[in-house]
N, C-alpha and C positions, 0 to 999 in steps of 0.2 A: 511462403509461410514466414510471417514476421516473428522474430524471436524476442521474447522478453525473459530475462534471466534474473530471478529473485535470489536473495540470500539474506541471512541475518536472523532467521528464526531460531528457536531453541526453547529451553526450559528455564523459567525464572520463577522466583517466589512472588507471591502477592505483594504488591507495592513496588516491585522492581521495574526494570526498564529493558526494552529491546529496541534495536534500530534495524529496520529493514531497508534493503537496497534493491533496486531494480534497474538493470541496464538494457538498453536496446540500441538499435542502429541510429546514427545521427539523423538520417532523413526522416525516420518515423518520429523520433523524439522532438525534433524541431516543430513539427506540424501537429503535435498531439496534445490534447489535455490528458494528463497522466493521473491515474487514480489508484487507490488501494481499496480493496474490498476484502471481506472476510466471510467465511462460512463455518459456523459451528456445527457440531454433530446434530443431525436431525433438524437443522434450521436452514432457511433460505440464505443465499448469498446476499450480503448487505454492503452498502457503501460505507466506507470509513472516512475517506478524505479524497479530495481531488485538487489538482492545481493546473491552471491554464498555462499556456506558453508565456503569457505576460505576468505570471506569478500570482494571479488571483486564486484564492483558496476557498474551499468550503468543507465543512466537517459534519459528521453525524453529531447530533446533540449529545449523545452519550460520551463522546470523546473530547468535546471542546474543553480546552484548558489543560488537557493532559497529553494529547497527541499533537505532533507538528509534522506537516508534510512540506518538503522542499525539493527543489530540483537544481541540479548542476548542469547547465547547458554545455559546459566544456567537456564534461565526462558522459553526457547522454544518460544521466542517472537521476532517478527520483528516489527520495528517502522518506521513510516514515519513522519518526522518533516517537516511541510509545513509553510513557511514564505512568507511574502509579497504576500498574496493571492489576486487573481483577481476575479471579479464577473464571468468571463467566466470559471472559474475553479469549479463552482458549479456543483456537480456531485455525483453519488454514487461511493464510493471508495471500491474496492474489493481487498482482499488479495488472493494471489495464492501461492500454493506450487507445485513445479515442480520437480519430482524426476526422470525425464528422460524417454526415450523410449516412449514419447507421453503420459506419465501418470502424473496425477496431480489432484489437487482439488482446489475448490474455497470456499471462505467464502460467507456469506449471503449479505455482503455489508453494508456500513455505509454511511449515507448521510452527505455530507459536503456542506454547503450553504454559499456563500460569498455575502454579501449585499453591494450594491454600495452606 
């Protein structure tokens, strides 16, 4: 079982920022596209941002210009910097490692709550 360990969630006021972190093993990290997803109450899980091993990124349209995904290959860690947060972005945020061929793994999730 591949472990992805997330941290950095919490409570923030609207307009505030949170920085999420996700660490996994070096072997998995090196060969994976890493991503952040979120699931709000009563809604489906949705992609927030992804970053390939080569550093190429893609974002959900709703977060472009406010969120930034990055990876530190020396620390086997992927980050999600979230700025100008909105109450409707309250969700459980999940880290994902995708190493292709339909294979991957999920973290346990971290709660991000944005108060209005």
